[in-house]
C-alpha positions in Angstrom: 12.4 -50.3 -0.2 9.2 -50.6 1.7 6.5 -48.3 -0.7 5.7 -46.6 2.5 9.2 -44.9 2.5 9.5 -44.6 -1.4 6.4 -42.3 -1.3 7.6 -40.3 1.3 8.1 -36.8 0.3 11.0 -34.9 1.0 11.2 -31.7 3.3 10.1 -28.7 1.0 11.9 -26.4 4.0 15.0 -28.3 3.4 14.5 -28.1 -0.5 14.7 -24.1 0.1 17.2 -24.0 2.5 19.2 -25.8 0.3 19.1 -23.7 -2.5 20.5 -20.8 -0.4 23.0 -22.5 2.5 26.5 -21.3 2.2 25.5 -17.9 0.4 26.3 -15.2 3.1 24.2 -12.7 1.6 20.9 -14.6 2.4 18.7 -13.8 5.2 17.6 -17.2 6.7 14.4 -17.3 8.6 13.6 -20.6 7.3 14.5 -23.2 10.1 12.5 -23.2 13.5 15.1 -21.9 15.8 16.7 -18.8 17.1 20.5 -17.3 15.9 21.1 -17.4 19.5 23.6 -20.0 21.3 22.8 -22.1 24.1 23.3 -20.5 27.1 26.9 -20.3 28.6 26.1 -22.3 31.7 24.4 -25.2 29.8 27.4 -25.5 27.4 29.8 -25.6 30.6 28.2 -28.3 31.9 28.3 -30.2 29.0 32.0 -29.8 28.5 32.8 -30.4 32.3 30.9 -33.6 31.7 32.9 -34.5 28.9 35.7 -33.6 30.8 35.2 -35.9 33.5 34.9 -38.8 30.8 30.8 -39.4 30.8 30.9 -40.5 27.4 29.4 -44.0 27.9 25.8 -45.3 27.9 23.4 -44.5 30.5 20.0 -45.6 31.2 17.2 -45.7 28.7 14.7 -43.8 30.3 17.3 -41.0 31.1 19.8 -40.1 34.0 17.7 -40.4 37.6 18.4 -36.7 38.5 17.4 -35.1 34.8 14.1 -37.6 35.6 13.8 -35.9 38.8 14.3 -32.5 37.5 12.0 -33.1 34.8 9.6 -34.0 37.2 9.7 -30.6 39.2 9.4 -28.7 36.2 6.5 -30.1 35.0 5.0 -29.8 38.7 5.7 -26.2 38.8 4.0 -25.7 35.7 1.0 -28.3 35.6 1.1 -30.1 38.8 3.0 -33.2 39.9 3.0 -36.0 37.2 4.7 -38.4 39.9 7.9 -40.2 39.2 6.9 -43.1 36.8 5.8 -41.1 34.1 8.8 -39.1 32.6 11.0 -40.5 30.1 14.2 -38.6 28.4 14.4 -38.8 24.4 16.9 -38.1 22.0 15.4 -34.9 20.6 11.4 -34.3 20.5 11.1 -35.4 17.3 12.5 -38.8 18.4 10.1 -38.7 21.3 7.5 -38.3 18.9 8.4 -41.4 16.6 8.5 -43.5 20.1 5.1 -42.3 20.6 4.0 -43.7 17.2 6.0 -46.9 17.5 4.2 -47.3 20.8 0.5 -46.8 19.3 0.3 -47.3 15.9 0.2 -50.4 13.8 -0.2 -50.9 10.4 -3.8 -50.0 9.2 -4.3 -47.7 12.4 -6.1 -44.5 11.7 -4.0 -41.6 12.9 -5.9 -37.9 12.8 -3.7 -34.8 12.5 -4.5 -31.4 12.8 -3.1 -29.5 10.2 -1.5 -27.4 8.9 1.5 -28.6 10.7 5.1 -29.4 10.7 5.6 -32.4 8.2 7.3 -34.8 10.4 4.5 -35.0 12.4 2.1 -37.0 9.7 5.2 -38.6 8.2 5.8 -40.6 11.3 2.8 -42.7 11.3 2.9 -42.9 7.8 6.5 -44.3 7.8 5.0 -47.4 10.4 2.0 -48.1 8.1 -0.8 -45.8 9.4 -3.4 -44.1 7.9 -3.3 -40.6 8.1 -6.5 -37.9 8.1 -6.3 -34.2 8.2 -8.2 -32.4 10.4 -8.0 -28.4 8.9 -7.4 -25.2 10.7 -8.7 -22.5 8.9 -7.8 -18.9 8.7 -10.1 -15.8 9.3 -10.4 -12.6 7.5 -7.5 -11.2 9.7 -5.0 -14.5 9.1 -5.8 -15.9 12.6 -6.3 -19.5 12.2 -8.8 -21.3 13.8 -10.0 -25.1 14.7 -13.6 -26.1 14.1 -14.0 -27.8 17.2 -17.2 -29.6 15.7 -16.0 -30.8 12.7 -12.9 -32.0 14.7 -14.7 -34.2 17.1 -17.1 -35.5 14.5 -13.8 -36.5 12.7 -12.8 -38.9 15.9 -14.4 -41.9 16.2 -13.9 -45.5 17.5 -11.8 -46.3 14.7 -9.3 -43.2 15.3 -6.3 -44.7 17.3 -4.4 -41.5 17.7 -5.1 -37.9 17.2 -2.0 -36.0 16.9 -2.4 -31.9 17.7 0.7 -29.5 17.8 -0.3 -26.3 19.9 0.7 -23.7 20.1 0.8 -24.7 16.3 4.2 -24.7 14.0 3.5 -22.9 11.7 0.1 -20.7 12.6 0.8 -20.1 16.3 -2.5 -21.4 16.9 -3.2 -22.6 20.4 -6.1 -24.8 21.5 -8.2 -23.1 24.2 -8.7 -24.6 28.1 -12.3 -25.4 26.7 -11.7 -27.1 23.6 -8.7 -29.3 25.0 -11.4 -30.3 28.0 -13.9 -31.1 25.1 -11.5 -33.1 23.1 -10.2 -35.0 26.2 -13.5 -36.0 27.0 -14.7 -37.1 23.4 -11.3 -39.2 23.1 -12.0 -40.8 26.6 -15.6 -42.0 25.0 -14.1 -43.4 22.1 -10.9 -44.7 23.2 -8.3 -42.4 21.2 -5.2 -41.9 22.2 -4.1 -37.9 22.0 -0.5 -37.4 21.3 0.0 -33.8 22.3 3.2 -32.1 20.7 3.7 -29.0 23.2 7.1 -28.4 22.8 6.2 -24.9 22.3 4.2 -24.3 25.6 6.9 -21.8 27.1 7.1 -20.0 23.8 3.5 -18.5 24.7 2.7 -14.7 24.7 -0.4 -14.6 26.9 0.3 -13.6 30.7 0.6 -17.3 31.9 3.9 -18.9 32.1 2.7 -21.3 29.5 0.1 -22.0 27.2 -3.1 -24.4 28.0 -1.6 -27.9 28.4 -3.5 -31.3 28.4 -1.5 -32.1 31.7 -3.8 -29.4 33.4 -6.8 -31.3 33.4 -5.9 -35.3 32.5 -5.6 -37.5 34.9 -2.4 -40.2 35.1 -4.5 -42.9 33.4 -5.8 -41.7 30.4 -4.4 -41.9 27.1 -2.5 -39.2 26.6 1.5 -38.6 26.0 2.8 -35.1 26.1 5.6 -34.6 23.8 8.2 -31.9 25.0 11.9 -30.7 23.9 14.9 -28.6 25.4 15.4 -27.1 21.5 13.2 -24.2 21.9 12.6 -22.2 25.0 16.2 -23.8 26.1 17.8 -22.5 22.9 19.0 -26.5 22.8 18.1 -27.3 18.8 21.3 -29.1 18.1 21.4 -30.9 21.3 18.6 -33.4 20.4 17.2 -33.6 23.7 13.5 -34.0 24.8 11.3 -35.9 27.2 8.0 -37.3 27.3 5.0 -37.8 29.9 3.2 -41.1 29.4 0.4 -42.5 31.5 1.3 -44.7 34.2 2.4 -48.2 33.3 4.0 -47.2 30.1 7.9 -46.9 31.0 8.9 -50.4 30.5 7.7 -50.7 27.3 9.5 -47.0 26.1 12.6 -48.2 27.7 12.3 -50.8 25.2 11.6 -48.8 22.2 14.4 -46.8 23.0 17.0 -49.2 23.7 16.0 -50.3 20.0 16.2 -46.7 18.7 19.0 -45.1 20.4 19.8 -47.2 23.7 20.0 -43.6 25.5 20.4 -40.2 25.1 24.2 -39.0 25.7 25.0 -38.0 29.3 26.7 -34.7 28.5 23.6 -33.4 26.9 21.7 -34.5 29.9 24.3 -32.5 32.1 23.6 -29.3 29.8 19.8 -30.1 30.2 19.8 -30.2 34.0 21.8 -26.9 33.9 19.4 -25.7 31.5 16.4 -26.8 34.1 18.1 -25.0 36.6 18.5 -21.6 35.8 14.9 -21.8 33.8 13.4 -19.6 36.2 15.7 -16.5 35.6 16.5 -17.3 31.6 12.7 -18.7 29.7 10.8 -15.8 30.8 13.5 -12.9 29.4 14.1 -15.0 26.4 10.5 -14.9 25.4 9.5 -11.4 26.2 12.5 -10.8 23.7 10.5 -12.9 21.2 7.4 -11.3 21.9 9.3 -7.9 21.2 10.6 -9.9 17.8 7.1 -11.0 16.9 5.6 -7.2 16.8 8.1 -5.8 15.3 7.9 -8.0 12.3 4.0 -8.2 12.1 3.9 -4.4 12.6 6.1 -4.3 9.6 4.6 -6.7 7.6 0.8 -5.9 8.1 1.0 -2.8 6.2 2.0 -4.2 3.1 -0.2 -4.1 0.1 -1.1 -7.8 -0.5 -0.1 -9.4 2.7 -2.4 -10.9 5.5 -1.0 -11.9 8.4 -2.0 -12.1 12.4 -0.2 -11.6 15.3 0.4 -15.3 16.8 -0.3 -16.1 20.3 2.5 -18.5 20.5 5.2 -20.2 18.8 8.4 -19.1 16.6 6.8 -18.0 13.6 4.5 -15.4 11.3 2.6 -17.1 8.9 1.8 -15.0 5.9 -0.5 -15.0 2.8 0.9 -12.8 -0.4 -2.5 -11.9 -2.4 -2.9 -14.3 -5.5 -0.1 -16.8 -4.2 -0.7 -20.2 -5.2 2.6 -21.5 -5.4 4.4 -21.3 -1.9 7.3 -23.7 -3.1 8.2 -21.7 -6.0 7.9 -18.1 -4.4 10.0 -19.4 -1.5 12.8 -20.5 -4.0 12.6 -17.1 -6.0 12.6 -14.8 -2.6 15.7 -16.8 -2.0 17.5 -16.9 -5.3 16.4 -13.2 -6.4 15.9 -11.4 -3.2 18.3 -13.5 -0.4 15.2 -13.8 2.0 15.0 -17.3 3.0 11.3 -18.7 4.0 9.4 -21.4 4.7 6.5 -22.5 2.0 3.4 -23.0 3.4 2.7 -26.0 1.3 5.5 -28.1 3.3 3.0 -28.2 6.1 0.4 -29.6 4.1 -2.2 -28.5 1.4 -3.7 -26.4 4.1 -0.7 -24.3 4.2 -0.7 -23.5 0.3 0.0 -19.9 -0.7 1.2 -19.1 2.7 4.9 -18.4 3.9 6.4 -19.2 7.3 9.0 -16.8 8.8 10.6 -17.8 12.1 11.2 -14.3 14.0 13.5 -15.7 16.7 16.1 -13.4 16.0 18.9 -11.7 18.4 18.7 -8.4 16.5 15.3 -6.9 15.2 17.2 -5.1 12.8 17.4 -8.2 11.0 13.9 -8.7 10.6 13.5 -5.3 9.2 16.2 -5.9 6.6 14.1 -9.1 5.6 11.0 -6.9 5.4 12.5 -4.7 2.9 13.7 -7.2 0.8 10.4 -8.7 1.0 8.9 -5.2 0.2 11.5 -5.1 -3.4 10.4 -8.4 -3.9 6.6 -7.2 -4.4 7.7 -4.1 -6.1 7.2 -1.6 -3.0 
């Protein structure tokens, strides 16, 4: 076995979940997904595709009609990217790995803004990259902030890739437009690629339709790859379908990588995605409004608890909370599952920056379920 693989840590989120899976008494908020099923028209479109016998290989880059629909969807939010920059991937995480395979040679430096979902920094490690971290920091109210000048100082001509997830999992932190502009201009000077994980861009609680995106300010020739997924705002986590927006001139190379990784995304899943995009104008906004209400319900219930620090996140699906005196979030998360039936993700799973914190996914059909979870936390705290 390669040493890079042998040294990879397992998922601490899964480690906690495995302690509670199969228990009917556990309220599970550990994974980053809603407990709502995919919309009926999307499932029907996929079922109809299967019944038509669409069970064969498709184009490496995805169905032509889905790529066209994704172009229209992107154009409505960020301006027309053109028809030679979009590729369908077998999940957002597969898109991230394809981007790393395209860009990272052994020994290349990858700078990751953290805390962050552990898959992101692990992928360049698998490829032999050297991962460095630029830390977000919480303020006194529990909101996470970026030290922009420190980040820019860390990006040098030796930095092959800047990997940034915003809105961020787990903190909800989001780049401002001014921060994006400064980062893009600096990376142009250093020759650094930006891989922007923007899968939560529609899970945004500001007045705009989506969070700020690098696509709003970048040129088609910029060294920028934007990663998206159908998982979050389309309720399609189990479908494993995503897409990339690439600079011009990279489709052939990505198509080759897809051939050697997955060959193609399943046709029936792509038919479902077409149905999801067709109804996005009517489905996404009400879903996000519901999640906003869930966020507010959870944060309003957590904030008064003695010793609990939590801020209302501007985007994403998570409340990131700190318990006073907590230094072992993995142990605490396991105790909450085993002793109180409350399933949360340990902050250390997202890197050392998150130690002492817990991630709580608030994407729930029923706000009462969130309040039940808070009651269990109160009991665990002896309140």
